[in-house]
N, C-alpha and C positions, 0 to 999 in steps of 0.2 A: 632609633626611629621615634620614640616617644617625644623626644625634644623637637623633632621636625614636625610632628603632628601638632604640638603645642604652638609652635611658631606659625604654622599654616593657619591655625584657628584663631590667631591673634594673641595668644598667651605668650608670656616671655619664656625664652628657652631656659632649661635648667642651668642654674648658676648665674643668671643675669639678674641684676638689681638686688642681689642678696647682700645681707649685712656682712661685715668683716668676719664675724664668727660663724658664717654659714659654711657648709661643706664645700670644699674646693672642687671645681669642675674637672673631671677626668676625661681623657680622650676616649672616643667611642672605639669599640672593638670592630675593626673593619677587615674584610677579606682583601686579598691581594688585588682582585679585580676592582674593588671600590677604591683602594689606594691609588691604583693606576689612573682611574678616572679623575681623582682629585689632583694628581700631579699634572695630568694633561690639561685640566681646566685651569690650574694655576699658571702653567706656562703660557697657555693661550691668552690669559688675561694680561700677562706681562709682555705680550707682543712677540713671543718666540715663534720662529718659523719651524714647525715640527713636520717632518715628512711622513705624515700618517699614511699617505697613499702608498708607501713602500711596504706597509704591513700586508699580510695575506688578507684577502677579502673577508674571511670568516672573523679574523681578529678586528678588522675595522668595524664590522657589523656589531660584534659583541661590545666593543668599546662605546660605540654610539648609543646602544641600548642602555648601557650602564650609566652613561652621562645623563640620560633622560630620567633615570630612576633615583639620582642622588639627592635631589631636593636641596636643603640647607645643611651646612656643616659649620659647627662652632669653631671659634678661633683656636681653642686649645687643640682640637683634633687636627685642624689644618697645620698648625705648627709642628705637631708630633709627626704627621705624615711627611711634611717637608724635611724635617730633621732626619727621619729614617731614609728618605730618598737621597739626601745629601751624603749620609754615611755610606750608603750603598755605592754611590758613584766614587767616593774616595777609596773604596776598597777594591775597585775594578783595576786590574793590571793590564789586561788585554781584552779587546773585543773582536771576536771572530765573525765572519760572514755567516748568513743563515743558509744552510743547505749546500748542496753541490753546485747549484746555479750561482749562489752568492760567492762561493769559493772561486768559481771560474772567473767571475767578474773581477775578483781581487787579484788574481794572478794573470789577468789578460796581458798578453805580450811577454810574459816571463817564462812560459812553458812552451814546448814545441807545438806548432799549429796542428800537427796531426794528433797529438795527445789531446789538445783542447777540443778539437772537432769530435773525437771519439767520446770524450766525457760529456759533451753537450748532448750527444745522441742519447747517452745514458740518462742524463737529467730530464730529457723529454721536452716537448714543446712548451708545456705549461711551466714557466719559470717565474721567479720573482723579479721585480724591477720593470724597466721600461723597454720593450722590444724595439721601439722606434729609435732609442739611443744607439743601438747597434746598427740599425739601418742608416742612420745619419753619418756613420763613420765609413760607409761603403762609398767607393768612387762613383761619380756621376755616370760613367759609362756602364758599370755593372748594374746600377739602379735602372738605367734605361733598358737594359736587356730584360730585367725582371718586369718592368712596366709593360713591355711589348708582349711578354708571355702571359700577362694577366688580363682580365677583363678591363674595359675602359673605366668602369666604376671603381674597381680596386685601384687602378693606376691613379685615378683622381684623388682618392683618399691618401695614397702615398705622397702625391705631389703636395697635398694640403698639409701633411705632417712634417715636411722638410722645411728648413729655413729658406728664406727667399733666394739667397745666393745659390744654394745647392739645387733648389727647384729650377732655377733659371739654367744652370749647367745641365741638368737632366733633360730639359726641353731641347737644349742645343744638340743633344746626342740622338734625338728622335727624328725620324722623317717628318716632314712638314704636315702631311694629312693626319698622322697619328698624334702629333703634338697638339694640333687644333682640336681633335676629338676629345683628348684628355682634358685640355683646358676648358672646353665647353662643359664637360661632365662635372666639373667642380661646382657649377651652378645647381646641380642636383644633389649635392651632399649636405644640404641644410638640415635634413631630418635624420641623418645618420646618427645612431646612438653611440655613446662612449664604449659600450660593450662590443659593438660591431667593429669599431675602430681598433679596439684592443685585440679582438680575434684576428683581424686582418694583419695586425702587426706581428703577432706570434706566428701566424702562418707564413708570412714572408721571412721572418727570422729563422724559422725552421728550415727554409730552403738553403740558407747559408750553411747550416750544419750538415746538410746532405751533400754539399759540394765536395768533391775529392780534394784532398790537401794538395797544395801546389809547392813545388820545390823552390820556385822563384816568385817573388812578389810582383815583379814587372814582366811585361810581355817580351818576347824575343826581339821585336823591333825596337822597343825602348832600351833594351840592354845593349844591342848593337849600336844604337844611336849614341848612348852614353859613352861607349868606347871610342867611337869616331869623333866625339866632341873633343877628346883629349889627344887626338892624332894630328899629325901634320897635315896641312891642306892637300899636299900632293898624294899622301897615303889615303886620305879620306876620299878624294875625287876618284882615285884609281879603284878603290874598293866599291864605291857606289856604282861605277861603270860596270864592274864585274858582276855585282849583285843584280843590276838591271838586266844584264844578259841572261842570268840564270833564272831570276824570278822578279819580274817587273813589279808585281803587286807588293811583294815583301820589301823591295827597294823603296817604293813609295812610302810604306809605313816607317822605314828607317829614316827617310828624309824628313818626315814630319816630327820625328823624335830628336833630330839634330838641332842644336842651338849653337851657333858660332858667332864670332865677332860681327860678321856681316849681317846677322839676323837682328841685331839690336834695334834698328829703326822700326822693323815690323813687329817685334815681340815685346818691346819695352814701351810703356806709356810715357808720354812726355813729362807728366807730373812726377814720375818716379826717377828721372835721370839725376837730379841733385842728390837724392837719397842714396842711390847705388854708388855714386862716386865717393861718398864718405867711407865706404868699406874697402877702397882700393889703396894700395901703396902708391904714393905719388910718382915714384921712379918708374914703376911698371906702367902706370897710366900714360906718362909722357912717352915712354918707349913704344907703347902700342899705338898711340896717336901719331907719333912722328914716323913710325915705320910702316904705316898703312900704304900699300902700293896698289893693290887691286881696286877697281872702281867701287865694288861693293863695300870694301873696308873703308875707303875714303868717304863714302856716303855715311857710314856709321860715325866717322870722326866729325863730320859736319853736323850730324844729328845731335851728337853729344854737346858740341860747342854751342849749338843754337838753342839748347834747352837748359842752360845754366846762366848764372848772372853774367853780365857783360864783363865785369871786373875779373871774375874767375876765368872766363874764356880768354881774355887778353893775357892773363898770367900764364895759362897753359900754352898759348901760341908762342909766347916769349921763350918758355922752357923748351918747346918743340924746336924752335929755331936754334937755340943754344945746343940742343942735343945733336943736331946735325944728322948725318947719314946713319941709318940703323941697319944692321945686318938682318937679312930675312929671317934667319933662325932666331935671333933675339926678339924680333917683332912678333913672330908666331908664338914664342914662349910667353911673352907679355900678354898677348891677346888670349891665349889659353888660360892664363892666370886670372884674367878679368872675367872670362866666361865661367870659370870655376867658382869665382866669388859670387857671381850672379846666381848660379845654380844653388849655391849654399843658401842664399837668401830665399830662393824659391822653396827649397826643401824645409827650411825653418818656418815657412808660412809668412815671412816678412814681405815677400814680393810675389805678385801674381803675373805670370807672363800673359800677353795678349794671345788668344788662340788664333792660329793661322786660318785665313779664310780658305774654304774649300771651293774648288771650281764647280759651278753649277752646270748640270747637263742641259 
Protein backbone atom coordinates (compact mmCIF):
# COMPACT_ATOMS: atom_id res chain seq x y z
CA UNK A 1 0.00 0.00 0.00
CA UNK A 2 2.93 2.35 0.62
CA UNK A 3 3.90 2.04 -3.03
CA UNK A 4 0.37 2.94 -4.13
CA UNK A 5 0.37 5.97 -1.85
CA UNK A 6 3.71 7.10 -3.28
CA UNK A 7 2.47 6.78 -6.87
CA UNK A 8 -0.83 8.50 -6.05
CA UNK A 9 1.07 11.41 -4.51
CA UNK A 10 3.35 11.70 -7.55
CA UNK A 11 6.40 9.90 -6.17
CA UNK A 12 7.93 6.96 -7.99
CA UNK A 13 6.92 3.49 -6.83
CA UNK A 14 9.37 1.42 -4.89
CA UNK A 15 11.95 -0.09 -7.24
CA UNK A 16 11.29 2.38 -10.08
CA UNK A 17 14.23 4.40 -11.41
CA UNK A 18 16.63 2.71 -9.03
CA UNK A 19 20.21 1.97 -9.86
CA UNK A 20 21.30 -1.51 -10.88
CA UNK A 21 22.64 -2.14 -7.38
CA UNK A 22 19.34 -1.10 -5.77
CA UNK A 23 17.25 -3.75 -3.98
CA UNK A 24 15.13 -5.84 -6.32
CA UNK A 25 11.36 -5.15 -6.28
CA UNK A 26 9.49 -8.05 -4.70
CA UNK A 27 5.81 -8.93 -5.27
CA UNK A 28 3.32 -7.55 -2.80
CA UNK A 29 1.71 -9.91 -0.35
CA UNK A 30 -1.91 -10.17 -1.44
CA UNK A 31 -5.03 -11.91 -0.20
CA UNK A 32 -6.87 -14.34 -2.46
CA UNK A 33 -9.58 -11.73 -2.94
CA UNK A 34 -7.03 -9.18 -4.15
CA UNK A 35 -5.45 -11.75 -6.48
CA UNK A 36 -8.88 -12.52 -7.93
CA UNK A 37 -9.46 -8.83 -8.58
CA UNK A 38 -6.10 -8.57 -10.39
CA UNK A 39 -6.85 -11.60 -12.57
CA UNK A 40 -10.32 -10.31 -13.47
CA UNK A 41 -8.93 -6.86 -14.32
CA UNK A 42 -6.17 -8.40 -16.43
CA UNK A 43 -8.60 -10.58 -18.36
CA UNK A 44 -10.97 -7.68 -18.95
CA UNK A 45 -8.10 -5.56 -20.25
CA UNK A 46 -7.30 -8.34 -22.73
CA UNK A 47 -10.89 -8.31 -23.99
CA UNK A 48 -11.91 -11.65 -22.47
CA UNK A 49 -15.64 -12.30 -22.11
CA UNK A 50 -15.96 -13.31 -18.45
CA UNK A 51 -19.47 -14.47 -17.40
CA UNK A 52 -19.33 -12.67 -14.05
CA UNK A 53 -23.14 -12.50 -14.03
CA UNK A 54 -23.18 -16.25 -13.30
CA UNK A 55 -21.56 -15.65 -9.91
CA UNK A 56 -23.84 -15.36 -6.87
CA UNK A 57 -24.89 -11.77 -6.21
CA UNK A 58 -22.81 -11.57 -3.01
CA UNK A 59 -19.63 -12.56 -4.86
CA UNK A 60 -20.32 -10.08 -7.67
CA UNK A 61 -20.71 -7.31 -5.11
CA UNK A 62 -17.58 -8.31 -3.18
CA UNK A 63 -15.52 -8.50 -6.39
CA UNK A 64 -16.72 -5.08 -7.54
CA UNK A 65 -15.81 -3.49 -4.18
CA UNK A 66 -12.37 -5.12 -4.32
CA UNK A 67 -11.74 -3.83 -7.83
CA UNK A 68 -12.47 -0.32 -6.60
CA UNK A 69 -9.95 -0.66 -3.76
CA UNK A 70 -6.94 -1.99 -5.68
CA UNK A 71 -5.43 1.23 -6.97
CA UNK A 72 -2.11 0.58 -8.78
CA UNK A 73 -0.18 -2.70 -8.88
CA UNK A 74 3.44 -2.90 -9.96
CA UNK A 75 4.56 -5.10 -12.82
CA UNK A 76 6.40 -7.59 -10.60
CA UNK A 77 3.25 -8.24 -8.54
CA UNK A 78 1.12 -8.53 -11.68
CA UNK A 79 3.49 -11.08 -13.23
CA UNK A 80 3.59 -13.10 -10.01
CA UNK A 81 -0.22 -13.23 -9.73
CA UNK A 82 -0.59 -14.13 -13.42
CA UNK A 83 1.98 -16.92 -13.03
CA UNK A 84 0.20 -18.26 -9.95
CA UNK A 85 -3.14 -18.15 -11.76
CA UNK A 86 -1.69 -19.98 -14.77
CA UNK A 87 -0.19 -22.67 -12.55
CA UNK A 88 -3.53 -23.11 -10.79
CA UNK A 89 -5.30 -23.59 -14.13
CA UNK A 90 -2.72 -26.13 -15.27
CA UNK A 91 -3.29 -28.16 -12.12
CA UNK A 92 -7.06 -28.36 -12.61
CA UNK A 93 -8.20 -31.79 -13.75
CA UNK A 94 -11.98 -31.40 -13.63
CA UNK A 95 -14.37 -28.57 -12.89
CA UNK A 96 -17.69 -29.45 -11.28
CA UNK A 97 -20.85 -27.31 -11.26
CA UNK A 98 -21.70 -25.13 -8.29
CA UNK A 99 -24.33 -26.57 -5.98
CA UNK A 100 -27.31 -28.79 -6.64
CA UNK A 101 -28.84 -26.39 -9.16
CA UNK A 102 -25.64 -26.31 -11.20
CA UNK A 103 -25.37 -30.10 -11.08
CA UNK A 104 -28.96 -30.39 -12.35
CA UNK A 105 -28.13 -28.14 -15.30
CA UNK A 106 -25.08 -30.31 -16.08
CA UNK A 107 -27.09 -33.56 -16.16
CA UNK A 108 -30.17 -32.05 -17.82
CA UNK A 109 -31.68 -34.66 -20.12
CA UNK A 110 -29.41 -37.41 -18.78
CA UNK A 111 -31.38 -38.37 -15.67
CA UNK A 112 -35.03 -39.35 -15.33
CA UNK A 113 -37.44 -36.37 -15.56
CA UNK A 114 -39.12 -37.43 -12.31
CA UNK A 115 -35.77 -37.44 -10.50
CA UNK A 116 -34.81 -34.06 -11.96
CA UNK A 117 -38.13 -32.53 -10.93
CA UNK A 118 -37.80 -33.84 -7.38
CA UNK A 119 -34.25 -32.53 -7.04
CA UNK A 120 -35.20 -29.12 -8.42
CA UNK A 121 -37.82 -28.84 -5.70
CA UNK A 122 -35.10 -29.62 -3.16
CA UNK A 123 -32.83 -26.99 -4.75
CA UNK A 124 -35.56 -24.39 -4.26
CA UNK A 125 -36.68 -21.52 -6.41
CA UNK A 126 -33.53 -19.45 -5.91
CA UNK A 127 -31.01 -21.12 -8.20
CA UNK A 128 -27.90 -19.96 -9.96
CA UNK A 129 -27.97 -19.32 -13.68
CA UNK A 130 -30.63 -17.79 -15.91
CA UNK A 131 -34.23 -18.91 -15.30
CA UNK A 132 -35.25 -17.50 -18.67
CA UNK A 133 -33.00 -20.01 -20.43
CA UNK A 134 -35.16 -22.82 -19.04
CA UNK A 135 -38.32 -21.01 -20.10
CA UNK A 136 -37.01 -20.50 -23.65
CA UNK A 137 -36.75 -24.29 -23.99
CA UNK A 138 -40.46 -24.77 -23.24
CA UNK A 139 -42.87 -25.20 -26.16
CA UNK A 140 -44.83 -22.16 -27.31
CA UNK A 141 -48.09 -23.89 -26.40
CA UNK A 142 -47.01 -24.46 -22.79
CA UNK A 143 -45.74 -20.88 -22.54
CA UNK A 144 -49.11 -19.66 -23.82
CA UNK A 145 -50.87 -21.55 -21.04
CA UNK A 146 -48.56 -19.97 -18.46
CA UNK A 147 -49.12 -16.51 -19.96
CA UNK A 148 -52.90 -16.86 -19.73
CA UNK A 149 -52.61 -17.90 -16.06
CA UNK A 150 -50.50 -14.84 -15.18
CA UNK A 151 -51.31 -11.14 -15.10
CA UNK A 152 -51.02 -9.18 -18.34
CA UNK A 153 -47.93 -7.38 -17.04
CA UNK A 154 -46.11 -10.61 -16.18
CA UNK A 155 -47.03 -12.08 -19.57
CA UNK A 156 -45.64 -8.94 -21.24
CA UNK A 157 -42.31 -9.42 -19.45
CA UNK A 158 -42.29 -13.07 -20.52
CA UNK A 159 -42.92 -12.11 -24.14
CA UNK A 160 -40.13 -9.52 -24.00
CA UNK A 161 -37.57 -12.04 -22.68
CA UNK A 162 -38.20 -14.61 -25.43
CA UNK A 163 -36.50 -14.51 -28.80
CA UNK A 164 -38.66 -13.01 -31.53
CA UNK A 165 -39.49 -16.32 -33.22
CA UNK A 166 -40.64 -18.00 -29.98
CA UNK A 167 -42.57 -14.86 -28.98
CA UNK A 168 -44.40 -14.89 -32.31
CA UNK A 169 -45.28 -18.57 -31.83
CA UNK A 170 -46.55 -17.84 -28.32
CA UNK A 171 -48.85 -15.09 -29.62
CA UNK A 172 -50.16 -17.51 -32.23
CA UNK A 173 -51.34 -19.84 -29.46
CA UNK A 174 -53.27 -17.10 -27.64
CA UNK A 175 -56.81 -15.90 -28.30
CA UNK A 176 -56.81 -12.63 -30.23
CA UNK A 177 -58.01 -10.32 -27.42
CA UNK A 178 -55.49 -11.73 -24.93
CA UNK A 179 -52.63 -11.48 -27.44
CA UNK A 180 -53.51 -7.84 -28.10
CA UNK A 181 -53.63 -6.96 -24.39
CA UNK A 182 -50.25 -8.58 -23.73
CA UNK A 183 -48.66 -6.93 -26.76
CA UNK A 184 -49.93 -3.51 -25.65
CA UNK A 185 -48.69 -4.13 -22.10
CA UNK A 186 -45.11 -4.35 -23.43
CA UNK A 187 -45.26 -0.57 -23.86
CA UNK A 188 -45.51 -0.30 -20.06
CA UNK A 189 -42.42 -2.38 -19.29
CA UNK A 190 -39.87 0.39 -19.89
CA UNK A 191 -39.34 0.99 -16.16
CA UNK A 192 -39.28 -2.63 -15.03
CA UNK A 193 -36.10 -3.26 -13.02
CA UNK A 194 -33.70 -6.15 -13.73
CA UNK A 195 -34.43 -7.48 -10.23
CA UNK A 196 -38.15 -7.65 -11.01
CA UNK A 197 -37.50 -9.45 -14.29
CA UNK A 198 -35.29 -11.96 -12.47
CA UNK A 199 -37.94 -12.56 -9.78
CA UNK A 200 -40.58 -13.13 -12.45
CA UNK A 201 -38.27 -15.56 -14.23
CA UNK A 202 -37.61 -17.61 -11.10
CA UNK A 203 -41.30 -17.63 -10.21
CA UNK A 204 -42.24 -18.94 -13.65
CA UNK A 205 -39.40 -21.47 -13.61
CA UNK A 206 -40.62 -22.73 -10.23
CA UNK A 207 -43.96 -23.54 -11.84
CA UNK A 208 -42.17 -25.93 -14.17
CA UNK A 209 -40.75 -27.81 -11.17
CA UNK A 210 -44.18 -28.10 -9.61
CA UNK A 211 -45.68 -29.83 -12.62
CA UNK A 212 -46.23 -33.57 -12.24
CA UNK A 213 -43.78 -35.62 -14.27
CA UNK A 214 -45.14 -36.91 -17.58
CA UNK A 215 -44.55 -40.41 -18.91
CA UNK A 216 -44.79 -39.14 -22.51
CA UNK A 217 -43.28 -35.97 -23.90
CA UNK A 218 -45.93 -35.69 -26.64
CA UNK A 219 -49.68 -35.45 -26.22
CA UNK A 220 -51.94 -38.40 -27.09
CA UNK A 221 -53.10 -36.75 -30.31
CA UNK A 222 -49.53 -36.23 -31.48
CA UNK A 223 -48.62 -39.84 -30.66
CA UNK A 224 -51.58 -41.26 -32.58
CA UNK A 225 -50.87 -38.89 -35.46
CA UNK A 226 -47.24 -40.06 -35.62
CA UNK A 227 -48.40 -43.68 -35.81
CA UNK A 228 -50.94 -42.95 -38.53
CA UNK A 229 -48.29 -41.06 -40.50
CA UNK A 230 -46.54 -44.38 -41.03
CA UNK A 231 -49.75 -46.32 -41.75
CA UNK A 232 -51.25 -47.16 -45.11
CA UNK A 233 -53.80 -44.66 -46.40
CA UNK A 234 -56.68 -47.15 -46.12
CA UNK A 235 -55.77 -47.98 -42.52
CA UNK A 236 -55.36 -44.30 -41.64
CA UNK A 237 -58.71 -43.28 -43.16
CA UNK A 238 -60.53 -46.15 -41.47
CA UNK A 239 -59.10 -45.35 -38.04
CA UNK A 240 -59.85 -41.63 -38.39
CA UNK A 241 -63.45 -42.44 -39.28
CA UNK A 242 -63.74 -44.68 -36.23
CA UNK A 243 -62.11 -42.05 -33.99
CA UNK A 244 -64.46 -39.41 -35.28
CA UNK A 245 -67.45 -41.54 -34.28
CA UNK A 246 -66.03 -42.15 -30.79
CA UNK A 247 -64.57 -38.70 -30.03
CA UNK A 248 -64.79 -36.04 -32.72
CA UNK A 249 -62.68 -33.55 -30.75
CA UNK A 250 -59.83 -36.01 -30.28
CA UNK A 251 -60.08 -37.01 -33.94
CA UNK A 252 -59.57 -33.35 -34.91
CA UNK A 253 -56.44 -33.17 -32.74
CA UNK A 254 -55.11 -36.32 -34.41
CA UNK A 255 -55.80 -34.88 -37.88
CA UNK A 256 -53.82 -31.75 -37.01
CA UNK A 257 -50.85 -33.96 -36.02
CA UNK A 258 -50.92 -36.01 -39.21
CA UNK A 259 -48.53 -35.09 -41.98
CA UNK A 260 -48.76 -37.14 -45.17
CA UNK A 261 -47.55 -36.80 -48.74
CA UNK A 262 -50.79 -35.01 -49.59
CA UNK A 263 -50.05 -32.30 -46.99
CA UNK A 264 -46.80 -31.19 -48.64
CA UNK A 265 -48.27 -28.16 -50.52
CA UNK A 266 -49.95 -26.83 -47.37
CA UNK A 267 -47.16 -27.52 -44.85
CA UNK A 268 -43.92 -27.01 -46.83
CA UNK A 269 -42.79 -23.51 -47.80
CA UNK A 270 -41.97 -23.17 -51.48
CA UNK A 271 -38.43 -22.00 -50.68
CA UNK A 272 -37.75 -25.25 -48.78
CA UNK A 273 -38.65 -27.66 -51.60
CA UNK A 274 -35.18 -27.79 -53.23
CA UNK A 275 -33.55 -28.33 -49.83
CA UNK A 276 -35.77 -31.24 -48.77
CA UNK A 277 -35.33 -33.03 -52.10
CA UNK A 278 -31.60 -33.30 -51.46
CA UNK A 279 -32.31 -35.65 -48.55
CA UNK A 280 -34.32 -38.17 -50.58
CA UNK A 281 -33.19 -41.25 -52.41
CA UNK A 282 -33.72 -40.55 -56.11
CA UNK A 283 -35.38 -43.92 -56.70
CA UNK A 284 -37.88 -43.41 -53.87
CA UNK A 285 -38.66 -39.89 -55.03
CA UNK A 286 -39.34 -41.03 -58.60
CA UNK A 287 -41.49 -43.93 -57.36
CA UNK A 288 -43.56 -41.61 -55.14
CA UNK A 289 -44.04 -39.01 -57.89
CA UNK A 290 -44.87 -41.57 -60.56
CA UNK A 291 -47.21 -43.54 -58.32
CA UNK A 292 -49.35 -40.62 -57.15
CA UNK A 293 -52.93 -41.57 -57.99
CA UNK A 294 -55.20 -39.59 -55.65
CA UNK A 295 -55.93 -35.97 -56.54
CA UNK A 296 -54.27 -34.68 -53.35
CA UNK A 297 -51.13 -36.69 -54.04
CA UNK A 298 -51.03 -35.45 -57.64
CA UNK A 299 -51.29 -31.90 -56.33
CA UNK A 300 -48.20 -32.57 -54.19
CA UNK A 301 -46.35 -33.84 -57.25
CA UNK A 302 -47.14 -30.65 -59.18
CA UNK A 303 -46.18 -28.54 -56.15
CA UNK A 304 -42.77 -30.21 -55.96
CA UNK A 305 -42.07 -30.00 -59.69
CA UNK A 306 -43.17 -26.36 -59.82
CA UNK A 307 -40.79 -25.24 -57.07
CA UNK A 308 -37.51 -26.69 -58.31
CA UNK A 309 -35.36 -25.73 -61.25
CA UNK A 310 -36.82 -26.38 -64.70
CA UNK A 311 -33.92 -28.67 -65.56
CA UNK A 312 -34.39 -30.81 -62.46
CA UNK A 313 -38.15 -30.95 -63.01
CA UNK A 314 -37.67 -32.11 -66.62
CA UNK A 315 -35.23 -34.82 -65.49
CA UNK A 316 -37.71 -36.07 -62.89
CA UNK A 317 -40.54 -36.13 -65.45
CA UNK A 318 -38.37 -38.19 -67.78
CA UNK A 319 -37.55 -40.67 -65.02
CA UNK A 320 -41.23 -40.84 -64.04
CA UNK A 321 -42.15 -41.70 -67.62
CA UNK A 322 -39.45 -44.37 -67.75
CA UNK A 323 -40.62 -45.77 -64.41
CA UNK A 324 -44.03 -46.51 -65.89
CA UNK A 325 -46.86 -47.97 -63.84
CA UNK A 326 -46.21 -48.16 -60.08
CA UNK A 327 -48.02 -50.51 -57.72
CA UNK A 328 -50.05 -48.75 -55.07
CA UNK A 329 -48.17 -50.50 -52.28
CA UNK A 330 -44.81 -49.39 -53.70
CA UNK A 331 -46.06 -45.82 -54.14
CA UNK A 332 -47.34 -45.65 -50.55
CA UNK A 333 -44.08 -47.07 -49.24
CA UNK A 334 -42.08 -44.45 -51.15
CA UNK A 335 -44.39 -41.65 -49.99
CA UNK A 336 -44.07 -42.82 -46.39
CA UNK A 337 -40.29 -42.80 -46.75
CA UNK A 338 -40.37 -39.22 -48.03
CA UNK A 339 -42.68 -38.11 -45.24
CA UNK A 340 -40.37 -39.80 -42.71
CA UNK A 341 -37.36 -37.95 -44.13
CA UNK A 342 -39.23 -34.64 -43.86
CA UNK A 343 -40.16 -35.45 -40.26
CA UNK A 344 -36.50 -36.12 -39.50
CA UNK A 345 -35.57 -32.68 -40.83
CA UNK A 346 -38.27 -31.13 -38.65
CA UNK A 347 -37.10 -33.00 -35.55
CA UNK A 348 -33.51 -31.92 -36.21
CA UNK A 349 -34.60 -28.30 -36.46
CA UNK A 350 -33.44 -28.05 -40.08
CA UNK A 351 -36.97 -27.55 -41.41
CA UNK A 352 -40.05 -25.83 -40.01
CA UNK A 353 -43.49 -26.91 -41.15
CA UNK A 354 -46.05 -24.26 -41.98
CA UNK A 355 -48.71 -24.25 -39.27
CA UNK A 356 -52.13 -25.28 -40.59
CA UNK A 357 -54.68 -22.52 -40.61
CA UNK A 358 -57.52 -22.99 -38.15
CA UNK A 359 -61.08 -22.29 -39.19
CA UNK A 360 -62.33 -19.05 -37.70
CA UNK A 361 -65.71 -19.00 -36.00
